[in-house]
C-alpha positions as CSV (number, residue, x, y, z in Angstrom):
1,M,-48.1,40.1,-37.3
2,R,-45.4,37.8,-38.6
3,V,-43.2,36.1,-36.1
4,R,-39.6,35.5,-37.1
5,W,-38.3,32.5,-35.3
6,G,-34.7,33.6,-36.0
7,H,-35.2,36.7,-33.9
8,I,-36.8,34.7,-31.1
9,L,-33.8,32.3,-31.1
10,I,-31.4,35.2,-30.9
11,G,-33.4,36.6,-28.0
12,V,-33.3,33.2,-26.2
13,V,-29.5,33.0,-26.6
14,A,-29.1,36.6,-25.4
15,L,-31.3,35.9,-22.4
16,G,-29.2,32.8,-21.5
17,A,-26.0,34.8,-21.8
18,A,-27.3,37.6,-19.7
19,T,-28.4,35.2,-17.0
20,V,-25.0,33.6,-16.9
21,Q,-23.3,36.9,-16.6
22,A,-25.6,38.0,-13.8
23,A,-24.6,34.9,-11.8
24,P,-20.8,34.2,-12.5
25,L,-20.6,30.6,-11.4
26,D,-17.8,28.1,-11.9
27,Q,-17.2,27.7,-15.6
28,S,-17.6,23.9,-15.2
29,L,-21.3,24.3,-14.4
30,V,-22.2,26.3,-17.5
31,P,-22.6,23.3,-19.8
32,L,-24.8,21.6,-17.2
33,M,-27.1,24.7,-17.0
34,R,-27.3,25.7,-20.7
35,P,-30.3,23.4,-21.4
36,L,-32.1,24.8,-18.3
37,L,-31.5,28.4,-19.5
38,V,-33.0,27.7,-22.9
39,Q,-36.1,25.9,-21.4
40,Q,-36.7,28.7,-18.9
41,A,-36.5,31.3,-21.7
42,A,-39.3,29.3,-23.5
43,S,-41.4,29.4,-20.3
44,T,-41.3,25.7,-19.9
45,P,-41.7,24.6,-16.2
46,I,-38.8,22.5,-15.0
47,T,-38.3,20.6,-11.8
48,F,-34.8,20.1,-10.6
49,E,-34.2,17.9,-7.6
50,V,-30.8,17.3,-5.9
51,A,-30.4,14.4,-3.6
52,K,-29.0,15.0,-0.1
53,R,-25.4,14.1,0.2
54,R,-23.0,14.0,3.1
55,P,-20.9,17.2,3.5
56,V,-17.6,17.1,1.8
57,S,-14.9,19.5,2.9
58,R,-13.9,21.7,-0.1
59,P,-12.8,25.3,-0.5
60,V,-15.6,27.6,-1.7
61,S,-14.6,30.2,-4.3
62,P,-15.7,33.8,-3.6
63,Q,-17.5,33.9,-7.0
64,V,-19.8,31.0,-5.9
65,T,-20.4,32.5,-2.5
66,A,-21.4,35.9,-4.1
67,A,-23.6,34.2,-6.7
68,A,-25.4,32.2,-4.0
69,A,-26.2,35.5,-2.1
70,R,-28.1,37.0,-5.1
71,P,-31.7,36.1,-5.7
72,S,-31.9,33.8,-8.7
73,K,-34.4,31.4,-10.2
74,L,-31.7,29.0,-11.2
75,P,-30.7,26.2,-8.9
76,L,-27.2,26.6,-7.7
77,L,-24.9,23.6,-7.2
78,G,-22.9,24.3,-4.1
79,P,-19.9,22.4,-2.5
80,D,-22.3,20.2,-0.5
81,T,-24.1,18.9,-3.5
82,S,-22.6,17.3,-6.5
83,L,-23.8,15.4,-9.5
84,M,-21.1,12.7,-8.9
85,P,-20.5,12.6,-5.2
86,Y,-17.9,10.3,-3.6
87,L,-19.9,8.1,-1.3
88,R,-18.5,5.5,1.0
89,P,-20.8,3.5,3.3
90,E,-20.2,3.9,7.0
91,S,-19.9,0.1,7.4
92,V,-16.9,0.1,5.1
93,E,-15.3,2.9,7.1
94,Q,-15.9,1.0,10.3
95,Q,-14.3,-2.1,8.8
96,V,-11.2,-0.2,7.8
97,L,-10.8,1.4,11.2
98,F,-11.4,-1.9,13.0
99,K,-8.8,-3.7,10.8
100,R,-6.2,-0.9,11.3
101,S,-6.8,-0.9,15.0
102,K,-6.3,-4.7,15.1
103,L,-3.1,-4.4,13.1
104,R,-1.8,-1.6,15.4
105,K,-2.5,-3.8,18.4
106,G,-0.5,-6.7,17.0
107,S,2.4,-4.7,15.6
108,V,5.9,-4.7,17.0
109,C,9.1,-2.6,16.5
110,G,7.0,0.6,16.1
111,D,5.8,-0.4,12.6
112,I,2.2,-1.4,11.9
113,A,3.5,-3.5,8.9
114,I,5.4,-5.8,11.2
115,Q,3.1,-8.1,13.0
116,G,4.0,-10.4,15.9
117,K,4.6,-10.1,19.6
118,P,7.5,-9.0,21.9
119,V,9.5,-11.8,23.5
120,G,12.0,-9.8,25.6
121,R,15.4,-11.1,26.4
122,V,16.3,-14.5,25.0
123,G,19.2,-16.1,26.8
124,S,21.4,-19.2,26.3
125,K,23.9,-21.3,28.1
126,N,26.4,-20.1,25.6
127,S,27.2,-16.4,26.4
128,A,27.9,-15.7,22.8
129,C,24.2,-16.3,21.9
130,G,21.1,-14.4,22.9
131,V,18.9,-11.5,22.0
132,K,18.4,-8.5,24.3
133,D,15.0,-7.3,23.0
134,A,13.6,-10.1,20.8
135,V,10.4,-10.2,18.9
136,Q,8.5,-13.1,17.3
137,I,7.4,-12.2,13.8
138,T,4.3,-13.7,12.1
139,S,4.0,-11.4,9.1
140,V,5.7,-8.5,7.3
141,S,4.1,-6.1,4.9
142,G,1.0,-8.3,4.7
143,V,3.0,-11.5,3.9
144,M,2.8,-14.3,6.4
145,L,5.8,-16.3,7.6
146,S,5.4,-20.0,7.5
147,R,6.3,-20.2,11.2
148,P,6.8,-17.5,13.9
149,S,10.4,-16.4,13.7
150,T,12.4,-14.9,16.5
151,M,14.8,-12.0,15.8
152,D,15.7,-8.5,16.8
153,C,13.8,-5.4,15.5
154,G,16.7,-4.4,13.2
155,T,16.3,-7.7,11.4
156,A,12.5,-7.5,11.4
157,S,12.7,-4.0,9.8
158,A,15.1,-5.2,7.1
159,L,12.9,-8.2,6.3
160,N,9.8,-5.9,6.1
161,K,11.6,-3.5,3.8
162,W,12.9,-6.3,1.5
163,V,9.4,-7.9,1.2
164,D,7.7,-4.6,0.5
165,K,10.2,-3.1,-1.9
166,T,11.4,-6.3,-3.7
167,V,9.6,-9.5,-3.1
168,K,6.0,-8.3,-3.5
169,P,6.7,-6.2,-6.7
170,T,8.7,-9.1,-8.3
171,F,5.8,-11.6,-7.8
172,K,3.0,-9.1,-8.5
173,R,1.9,-10.7,-11.8
174,R,2.6,-14.2,-10.8
175,G,1.3,-13.9,-7.3
176,P,0.5,-12.1,-5.2
177,V,2.9,-13.7,-2.8
178,V,1.2,-14.5,0.5
179,E,3.9,-16.5,2.5
180,L,7.6,-16.7,3.1
181,Q,8.8,-20.2,3.8
182,V,11.2,-20.0,6.7
183,A,14.0,-22.5,6.8
184,A,15.7,-21.1,10.0
185,H,15.6,-18.2,12.4
186,Y,17.0,-17.8,15.9
187,A,19.2,-20.7,17.0
188,C,22.3,-20.8,19.1
189,R,24.8,-22.5,16.7
190,T,28.0,-22.0,14.8
191,R,28.2,-20.9,11.2
192,N,26.9,-23.7,8.9
193,N,26.9,-25.9,12.0
194,R,30.6,-26.5,11.7
195,K,32.5,-27.5,14.8
196,G,34.9,-24.8,16.0
197,A,33.4,-22.1,13.8
198,K,32.2,-18.7,14.9
199,I,28.7,-18.3,16.3
200,S,26.3,-17.7,13.5
201,E,24.2,-14.5,13.3
202,H,21.3,-16.8,13.9
203,G,22.5,-17.2,17.4
204,K,22.3,-13.4,17.9
205,G,18.8,-13.0,16.5
206,R,20.1,-11.2,13.4
207,A,19.4,-13.7,10.7
208,I,16.7,-15.6,8.9
209,D,16.8,-18.2,6.1
210,I,14.1,-18.2,3.4
211,S,13.7,-21.3,1.3
212,G,10.6,-20.4,-0.8
213,F,7.7,-18.2,-1.6
214,R,4.0,-19.3,-1.7
215,M,1.6,-17.5,-4.1
216,A,-2.1,-16.9,-3.5
217,D,-3.1,-19.7,-5.9
218,G,-1.0,-22.3,-3.9
219,E,2.0,-22.3,-6.2
220,V,5.3,-22.5,-4.3
221,V,8.5,-21.1,-5.8
222,T,11.5,-22.7,-4.1
223,V,15.1,-21.6,-4.2
224,L,16.3,-25.2,-4.7
225,N,14.1,-25.8,-7.8
226,G,13.8,-22.3,-9.2
227,W,17.3,-20.9,-9.0
228,R,18.4,-22.3,-12.4
229,K,15.0,-22.7,-14.1
230,N,12.9,-20.2,-16.0
231,P,10.8,-18.3,-15.3
232,S,11.7,-18.5,-11.6
233,Q,15.4,-18.0,-12.2
234,K,15.1,-14.4,-13.2
235,Q,12.6,-13.6,-10.4
236,L,14.7,-15.3,-7.7
237,K,17.9,-13.6,-8.7
238,K,16.1,-10.2,-8.7
239,I,14.9,-11.0,-5.1
240,W,18.4,-12.0,-4.1
241,R,19.9,-8.7,-5.4
242,G,17.1,-6.7,-3.7
243,A,18.1,-8.1,-0.3
244,C,21.6,-6.8,-0.7
245,G,21.3,-3.4,1.1
246,P,18.6,-3.9,3.6
247,F,20.7,-6.9,4.8
248,G,24.4,-6.8,5.4
249,T,25.0,-10.4,4.4
250,V,23.0,-12.2,1.6
251,L,24.0,-15.7,0.7
252,G,22.4,-17.9,-2.0
253,P,23.0,-21.0,-4.2
254,N,26.0,-19.4,-5.8
255,S,27.8,-18.8,-2.5
256,D,28.5,-22.4,-1.3
257,R,27.0,-25.8,-0.9
258,Y,25.4,-24.9,2.4
259,H,23.0,-22.4,0.8
260,K,21.9,-24.3,-2.3
261,D,18.3,-24.4,-1.2
262,H,17.8,-21.1,0.6
263,F,18.7,-17.5,1.0
264,H,20.6,-16.6,4.2
265,L,19.8,-13.0,5.2
266,D,21.4,-11.3,8.2
267,T,22.0,-7.7,9.4
268,A,25.7,-7.9,10.3
269,R,27.5,-4.8,8.9
270,Y,30.9,-4.5,7.4
271,R,33.1,-1.5,6.8
272,S,33.4,-2.5,3.1
273,G,29.6,-2.6,2.7
274,P,27.2,-5.5,2.2
275,Y,28.5,-9.0,1.5
276,C,26.3,-10.6,-1.1
277,R,27.2,-13.9,-2.9
């Protein structure tokens, strides 16, 4: 009797199609199972081993559940077993949880991104100065301050927002930025230290002066040297503009001779909107 291989091949394909129809699995599994169907039709013994994985919470389709209930010689890939599982060692998870717990413990102003410690009321001999609920900030949005800086939570939140939304993205390629160089924070004094002038926002815990930005490789971009020099000029002006909004007053080298080497940022508010020069 002559055996026609073409007929046998057609029969194998038909057998594979019938088997797939009998067990309507997810269509994404069919390409993985096709070689198995062909080899089973040729009566070739196959061993298929699936490594044990940690359960992953996924929705199970009714088709997969129904197919699993039927007796079948084909191995079924359920939601708990995957050819490319997402595995994360427990040690990594523990480190993440520990770090987050540590950050939460050291956070102030109800924001985990603002790190420091509460100071409470800061008084002064001058009744025009002082902070009711002061905090001492050490870092915002993962960027350190060159020295702990005292301010109120409104100023700390504005500083955090500015660093997160403007400073870090601006220095992303050049940096990352890891430190803000603080020129001044809380101090009971008049504006620009002039005799007879009004009390500065520094004396109310609502201001901070930033003179430079330190990158991860040790490079320091200063306001004094970079404001009129490329490539720092473009970046510093972008950072200065980004502060206008989170802060009510933003003063830089173009404002007056008192601010040629730093940015003055305070949260004083005006009816006409932010004052930025």
